[in-house]
C-alpha positions as CSV (number, residue, x, y, z in Angstrom):
1,M,52.5,-45.5,135.0
2,R,54.8,-46.1,131.9
3,K,53.3,-46.4,128.4
4,H,56.2,-48.1,126.9
5,I,56.8,-51.2,128.9
6,P,60.2,-52.6,127.2
7,A,59.8,-55.9,128.9
8,L,56.2,-56.5,127.3
9,T,57.5,-55.7,123.8
10,S,60.6,-58.1,124.8
11,L,58.1,-61.3,125.9
12,R,55.9,-60.6,121.8
13,F,58.8,-61.9,120.2
14,L,58.6,-65.1,122.8
15,A,55.2,-65.4,121.4
16,A,55.6,-64.7,118.0
17,L,58.4,-67.7,117.9
18,W,56.5,-69.7,119.2
19,V,53.6,-69.6,116.4
20,F,56.4,-70.1,114.0
21,V,57.5,-73.0,115.2
22,F,54.3,-74.4,115.5
23,H,53.8,-73.6,111.7
24,L,57.2,-75.0,111.1
25,H,56.3,-77.9,113.1
26,L,53.2,-78.7,111.0
27,W,55.7,-78.8,108.0
28,H,58.1,-81.1,109.3
29,G,56.0,-83.4,111.5
30,D,56.3,-84.6,114.9
31,F,59.7,-85.3,116.2
32,G,58.4,-88.3,118.3
33,I,59.5,-87.2,121.5
34,S,55.6,-86.6,122.9
35,P,56.4,-84.0,125.7
36,I,58.2,-81.8,123.1
37,D,55.7,-82.1,120.3
38,K,52.6,-81.2,123.0
39,F,54.4,-77.9,123.6
40,I,54.8,-77.0,120.3
41,H,51.1,-78.4,119.5
42,A,50.1,-75.6,121.7
43,G,52.0,-72.9,119.5
44,P,48.5,-71.0,118.6
45,V,48.3,-70.2,122.6
46,G,50.7,-67.4,121.2
47,M,47.6,-66.3,119.4
48,A,46.1,-65.7,122.6
49,F,48.6,-63.7,124.1
50,F,48.9,-61.4,121.5
51,F,45.0,-60.7,121.1
52,V,45.3,-60.1,125.4
53,L,48.5,-58.2,124.9
54,S,46.6,-55.9,122.5
55,G,44.1,-55.0,124.9
56,F,46.8,-54.3,127.7
57,I,48.6,-52.1,125.8
58,L,46.2,-50.0,124.4
59,A,44.4,-49.9,127.9
60,Q,47.7,-48.9,129.4
61,A,48.2,-46.2,126.4
62,A,45.1,-44.7,126.7
63,V,45.2,-42.9,130.2
64,G,44.6,-39.8,130.5
65,T,42.7,-39.9,127.3
66,E,39.7,-40.9,125.7
67,P,40.2,-42.6,122.4
68,L,36.0,-42.0,121.7
69,N,36.6,-38.0,121.6
70,D,39.5,-38.3,118.9
71,F,38.6,-41.7,117.2
72,R,40.2,-40.2,114.1
73,G,43.6,-39.9,115.3
74,Y,43.5,-43.2,117.3
75,A,42.5,-45.1,114.2
76,V,45.1,-43.6,112.2
77,R,47.4,-44.3,114.5
78,R,46.3,-48.2,114.8
79,L,46.4,-48.3,110.9
80,A,49.8,-46.8,110.3
81,R,50.9,-49.4,112.8
82,I,49.6,-52.5,111.3
83,Y,48.9,-51.8,107.5
84,P,52.0,-50.5,105.4
85,I,54.0,-53.8,106.4
86,Y,51.0,-56.1,105.9
87,L,50.3,-54.5,102.5
88,F,54.0,-54.8,101.8
89,V,54.2,-58.6,102.9
90,L,50.3,-59.4,101.3
91,V,51.6,-58.0,97.9
92,S,55.0,-59.9,97.9
93,G,52.9,-62.9,99.2
94,W,51.3,-62.5,95.8
95,L,54.1,-62.1,93.5
96,L,56.6,-65.0,95.3
97,N,53.7,-67.5,96.2
98,G,50.8,-66.6,94.1
99,F,47.4,-65.0,94.4
100,A,44.9,-68.0,95.9
101,G,44.6,-71.6,95.2
102,P,41.1,-72.6,93.1
103,L,39.2,-70.3,92.7
104,G,35.9,-72.4,91.5
105,D,34.1,-71.8,88.6
106,K,33.9,-68.0,88.2
107,P,37.9,-67.5,89.2
108,M,37.2,-63.6,88.5
109,R,34.6,-62.6,90.6
110,S,36.2,-64.9,93.1
111,A,39.5,-63.4,92.9
112,A,38.1,-60.0,93.0
113,A,36.4,-61.1,96.6
114,H,39.4,-62.6,98.1
115,G,41.3,-59.8,97.0
116,L,39.1,-57.1,98.4
117,A,38.7,-59.5,102.0
118,D,42.4,-59.3,101.8
119,L,42.8,-55.4,101.3
120,T,40.0,-54.4,103.8
121,L,41.5,-56.5,106.4
122,T,38.1,-58.7,106.3
123,N,39.3,-61.8,105.9
124,A,38.4,-63.0,109.0
125,W,35.0,-62.8,108.2
126,F,34.9,-65.4,106.0
127,P,35.9,-68.9,107.1
128,Q,36.2,-70.4,103.6
129,M,39.6,-67.8,103.0
130,F,41.2,-69.7,106.2
131,M,44.0,-71.9,105.3
132,G,43.7,-71.9,101.8
133,G,47.5,-70.7,101.9
134,H,49.1,-67.8,100.3
135,G,49.3,-66.2,103.1
136,R,45.9,-66.4,104.5
137,D,47.0,-68.9,107.1
138,G,48.1,-65.9,108.9
139,T,46.0,-62.5,108.1
140,W,43.3,-63.6,109.6
141,S,44.9,-62.5,113.1
142,L,45.0,-58.8,111.7
143,S,41.3,-59.0,110.6
144,V,41.0,-59.8,114.2
145,E,42.9,-57.5,115.7
146,V,41.2,-54.9,113.2
147,F,37.6,-55.6,115.0
148,F,39.1,-54.9,118.6
149,Y,40.5,-51.7,117.4
150,A,37.6,-50.7,116.7
151,L,35.4,-51.8,119.7
152,F,38.1,-50.5,122.0
153,P,36.9,-47.0,122.1
154,V,33.7,-48.4,123.5
155,I,35.1,-51.0,125.9
156,L,37.4,-49.2,127.7
157,F,34.6,-46.3,128.0
158,H,32.8,-49.0,130.2
159,A,35.9,-50.9,131.9
160,N,37.2,-47.2,133.2
161,R,33.7,-47.0,135.2
162,L,34.0,-50.5,136.3
163,S,34.9,-51.2,140.3
164,D,37.7,-53.2,140.6
165,R,35.5,-55.9,142.1
166,A,33.3,-55.8,138.7
167,I,36.7,-56.0,136.5
168,V,37.9,-58.6,138.0
169,L,34.0,-60.6,137.3
170,G,34.2,-59.3,133.6
171,I,37.7,-61.0,133.2
172,R,36.5,-64.5,135.1
173,W,33.3,-64.0,132.4
174,A,35.0,-63.2,129.4
175,L,37.7,-66.5,130.5
176,G,34.6,-68.7,130.8
177,L,33.1,-67.5,127.6
178,M,35.9,-68.4,125.6
179,F,36.2,-71.9,126.8
180,F,32.4,-72.2,126.7
181,F,32.4,-71.6,122.7
182,A,35.7,-73.1,122.1
183,V,34.8,-76.6,123.8
184,M,31.2,-76.3,122.4
185,G,32.2,-75.8,118.7
186,K,34.6,-79.0,119.1
187,Y,31.8,-81.3,120.5
188,I,28.6,-80.4,119.0
189,Q,28.4,-82.9,116.3
190,P,28.5,-82.3,113.5
191,M,31.3,-80.5,113.2
192,D,34.5,-81.7,111.2
193,H,37.7,-80.4,112.5
194,F,38.0,-77.8,109.5
195,T,34.9,-76.2,110.6
196,Q,35.7,-76.4,114.1
197,T,38.8,-74.3,113.3
198,V,37.9,-71.3,111.1
199,V,35.0,-70.7,113.3
200,F,35.9,-70.8,116.5
201,Y,39.5,-70.3,116.2
202,S,39.5,-67.7,113.1
203,M,36.7,-65.9,113.9
204,P,36.7,-62.2,115.2
205,I,33.6,-62.8,117.4
206,F,35.0,-65.7,119.1
207,R,38.3,-64.3,120.4
208,L,36.8,-60.8,121.7
209,P,36.6,-62.2,125.1
210,E,40.9,-62.3,125.4
211,F,40.9,-58.6,123.9
212,V,38.2,-57.8,126.5
213,A,40.3,-59.7,129.3
214,G,43.2,-57.8,128.4
215,V,41.6,-54.1,128.1
216,F,40.0,-55.2,131.6
217,A,43.5,-56.4,133.2
218,G,45.5,-53.5,132.1
219,V,42.8,-50.9,133.1
220,L,42.9,-52.6,136.6
221,A,46.6,-52.1,135.8
222,L,46.6,-48.7,136.3
223,R,44.8,-48.5,139.6
224,D,46.5,-47.7,143.1
225,T,44.6,-50.4,144.5
226,T,46.0,-53.2,142.5
227,I,48.7,-55.4,143.9
228,A,51.4,-57.0,141.1
229,P,51.7,-60.8,141.6
230,T,55.3,-61.8,143.2
231,G,58.2,-62.8,140.6
232,R,58.4,-66.1,142.6
233,R,54.5,-67.1,142.2
234,L,54.7,-66.1,138.2
235,A,58.0,-68.4,137.8
236,W,56.1,-71.6,139.9
237,Y,52.8,-70.6,137.7
238,F,55.2,-70.9,134.7
239,V,56.6,-74.0,135.3
240,G,53.3,-75.6,135.9
241,L,51.9,-74.2,132.7
242,V,54.6,-75.5,130.7
243,F,54.0,-78.7,132.4
244,F,50.8,-79.1,131.5
245,M,50.8,-77.8,127.9
246,A,53.9,-80.5,127.4
247,V,51.0,-83.1,128.7
248,F,47.7,-82.3,128.2
249,A,48.0,-79.6,125.0
250,K,46.0,-81.8,123.3
251,T,43.0,-82.0,125.5
252,F,41.3,-79.3,124.7
253,P,41.0,-76.7,121.6
254,W,43.3,-74.3,121.3
255,V,41.1,-71.7,122.3
256,A,40.4,-73.4,125.0
257,L,43.9,-73.8,126.3
258,G,43.3,-70.1,127.3
259,L,41.6,-70.6,129.7
260,F,45.1,-71.7,131.5
261,A,47.1,-69.4,129.9
262,I,45.5,-66.0,130.1
263,P,45.6,-66.0,133.9
264,F,49.6,-66.1,133.7
265,L,49.7,-63.6,131.0
266,L,47.6,-61.1,132.8
267,G,49.9,-61.3,136.0
268,I,52.7,-61.1,134.0
269,F,51.3,-57.9,132.3
270,T,50.7,-56.6,135.3
271,Y,53.9,-57.5,136.8
272,F,56.0,-55.5,134.2
273,A,53.9,-52.8,134.2
274,R,54.1,-52.0,137.7
275,V,57.8,-53.4,138.7
276,S,60.1,-51.3,137.2
277,E,63.2,-53.4,138.9
278,G,64.7,-57.1,139.0
279,P,66.5,-59.4,137.2
280,A,63.3,-60.0,134.8
281,T,63.0,-56.4,133.9
282,R,66.9,-56.4,133.4
283,I,67.1,-58.9,131.3
284,F,63.5,-58.4,129.5
285,G,64.4,-54.8,129.0
286,H,67.8,-55.6,127.2
287,P,68.2,-53.9,124.1
288,V,68.5,-56.8,122.3
289,F,65.6,-58.4,123.2
290,V,63.4,-55.1,122.8
291,F,64.7,-54.9,119.5
292,L,63.6,-58.6,118.9
293,G,60.0,-57.9,120.2
294,E,60.1,-54.8,118.1
295,A,60.3,-56.8,114.9
296,S,58.3,-59.5,115.9
297,F,55.3,-58.4,114.1
298,A,57.3,-58.7,111.3
299,L,58.4,-62.2,111.7
300,Y,54.6,-63.1,112.0
301,L,54.0,-61.6,108.9
302,V,56.9,-62.9,106.8
303,Q,56.9,-66.4,107.9
304,L,53.5,-66.0,105.6
305,V,55.5,-65.9,102.5
306,T,58.6,-67.9,103.8
307,I,57.1,-71.0,104.9
308,P,55.1,-72.0,101.6
309,W,58.1,-70.4,99.3
310,F,60.4,-73.0,101.2
311,K,58.0,-75.7,100.8
312,A,57.6,-75.6,97.1
313,N,61.6,-74.4,96.3
314,A,63.9,-75.9,99.0
315,M,62.5,-79.6,99.6
316,G,65.6,-80.6,97.2
317,L,67.9,-80.1,100.2
318,G,65.6,-82.4,102.0
319,L,62.7,-81.5,104.8
320,R,65.0,-80.8,107.9
321,P,67.6,-78.5,106.2
322,A,64.7,-76.9,104.5
323,V,63.0,-76.4,107.4
324,G,66.4,-75.2,109.0
325,L,67.2,-73.1,106.3
326,C,63.8,-71.4,106.5
327,F,63.9,-71.1,110.5
328,V,67.2,-68.7,109.9
329,V,66.1,-66.7,106.7
330,T,63.0,-65.8,108.2
331,I,64.7,-64.6,111.5
332,M,66.7,-62.6,109.4
333,L,64.2,-61.0,106.9
334,A,61.9,-60.6,109.3
335,C,64.6,-58.0,111.3
336,L,65.0,-56.3,107.6
337,V,61.5,-55.8,106.8
338,H,60.8,-54.2,110.5
339,V,64.3,-52.1,110.0
340,L,63.5,-50.7,106.1
341,V,59.4,-51.0,106.1
342,E,58.1,-51.2,109.2
343,R,59.8,-48.5,111.1
344,P,60.3,-45.8,108.2
345,M,56.7,-46.6,107.0
346,R,55.2,-45.7,110.1
347,P,55.5,-42.1,111.1
348,L,55.0,-41.5,107.1
349,V,51.9,-43.1,106.8
350,T,50.8,-41.6,110.3
351,R,52.0,-37.5,109.4
352,W,50.2,-38.3,105.4
353,L,46.7,-39.5,107.1
354,T,46.9,-36.8,109.5
355,A,47.4,-34.0,106.8
356,K,44.9,-35.5,104.7
357,S,42.3,-35.6,107.5
358,I,43.5,-31.8,108.6
359,A,42.7,-30.7,104.6
């Protein structure tokens, strides 16, 4: 089984782009074309894509290894993957957009707490930090990922010992729990929209079922008993999913939409993991697409700096020109940050932390 699957790397760009366009849509407002507005409104489903893909790829990459036996090496690789570029973007955001909004009647203590939560990637556990601007509208997801990374070796250990039938049942339970908590969180009152969003959208424990589903599907895709879905079946599912999002996206909470999207995602991930030939594999395996996919993490992070900056400094151009310019500049900066920061820092940090652990 291949550990590197170019098509899955490429798909990350489309998910990051969907989230980016959603954030721009929040700034711009509706276009007045209901299906388009509803489809863009479903952009947070892109986060489900990343959480599920993270579990799937980690399970694929761990084949033949046991992360519990080399947890230090596993942790070093995960830290080097996300932290250097995160720290670069975090500090850039502090410098360009400010550190935080109102800090209450004890600003020094509050500032220290904010900074500590940011630097330790624990901010998703403190709902009052969400939607506070200054990059925190999006860095919560990295805090969620760190929680997933910590649990992954244990989840994988148990998944590897389950039968195919038990894994499928586990995926169904994960999706059911995800849907249950999201819907209950919306309709049990009193629950204002802000609280419902920060608790059931960004709290790591409520996003864990998506990651578990990804790990289970990744383990299942490695087994000879698994048959990849056909491309035609996936294509029809995709058409139906786009139609559903364009019509019913606002009917359910963002997280609950994963009940309809994640089965397709698991199918497409399994397809590309097991099928190495075909038109879709060639298209998404193209070097340009793969590069954009590799830069998707940078795109997700850089927008958290550029959108607030353009909101504060480019409105003299008019709303739509400012949004359009922000889109172009963000894509370009993301590619540069990926090439100049993310790529070179990852092996450097890995070597440095490995040397420290040996010493």
